Structure formats: structure tokens, C-alpha cells
C-alpha positions in Angstrom: -17.7 21.0 37.1 -16.9 18.2 34.7 -13.4 18.5 33.2 -13.1 15.9 30.4 -10.1 16.1 28.1 -10.7 15.4 24.5 -8.2 12.4 24.6 -10.4 10.8 27.3 -13.5 10.7 25.2 -14.7 7.5 23.6 -15.3 9.2 20.3 -11.7 10.5 20.3 -10.3 7.0 21.1 -12.4 5.3 18.4 -11.4 7.9 15.8 -7.7 7.5 16.7 -8.0 3.7 16.5 -9.7 3.9 13.1 -7.1 6.3 11.8 -4.3 3.9 12.9 -6.0 1.0 11.3 -6.4 2.9 8.0 -2.8 4.1 8.1 -1.7 0.5 8.7 -3.7 -0.8 5.8 -2.4 2.0 3.5 1.1 1.0 4.5 0.5 -2.6 3.7 -0.9 -1.7 0.2 2.1 0.6 -0.5 4.5 -2.2 0.5 2.8 -4.6 -1.9 3.1 -2.1 -4.7 6.8 -1.6 -3.9 7.4 -5.4 -4.1 6.0 -5.8 -7.6 9.1 -4.6 -9.5 11.4 -6.7 -7.3 9.3 -9.9 -7.9 9.2 -9.2 -11.6 12.9 -8.7 -11.7 13.4 -12.2 -10.3 11.4 -13.5 -13.2 8.1 -14.2 -11.4 5.2 -13.9 -13.8 2.6 -11.2 -13.5 0.0 -13.8 -12.6 2.1 -15.2 -9.8 2.9 -11.8 -8.4 -0.8 -10.9 -8.3 -1.6 -14.2 -6.6 1.3 -13.9 -4.1 0.4 -10.3 -3.1 -3.4 -10.8 -3.3 -3.7 -8.1 -6.0 -5.4 -8.1 -9.4 -3.4 -8.8 -12.6 -4.4 -5.3 -13.7 -2.8 -3.7 -10.5 0.4 -5.6 -11.1 0.4 -4.6 -14.8 -0.2 -0.9 -13.9 2.8 -0.9 -11.6 4.9 -2.7 -14.1 4.1 -0.2 -16.8 4.7 2.8 -14.5 8.0 1.4 -13.4 9.1 0.8 -17.0 8.2 4.4 -17.9 10.0 5.7 -14.9 13.1 3.7 -15.8 13.1 4.8 -19.4 12.8 8.5 -18.5 15.5 8.3 -15.9 18.0 6.8 -18.3 17.5 9.5 -20.9 
């Protein structure tokens, strides 16, 4: 009688849109985290990096420390 495909339902479209928004936001956050070592390598201070990328100083510091550890283990 009524043949409605899943893709045609409002719930499906809303869930898909929300999933796309979430994926986009996660991608933005990942890009910010990947920029931190580059900014620091150019001599930009931790405070300035945090301000430029709209992150906390703690987030920048965590990435910096993880990057340093990664660098030191790869050179050994």
C-alpha cells in the first residue's frame, strides 16, 4: 500500500545531516590539532597557538608533549 524507502523518511534525513555535521566538526578539531606542531615549529608561543586555534593552553600543551614523545621515540 504505502511504499516508503528509508532514505525518504524525515528521521533518516535528519540523522544523516546530524552525522555529517558531527563528522565535519571532528574533522575541524583534528585539523586544529595537526596544526599545533607546525605553529610551534615557527616559534609561535603556546598561548598564541591556543588563541589562534580557539583551543585551551592545556590542549596545545598536550599535543606538544605527545609530539615531542613521538619524535624522541622515532629517532631512537
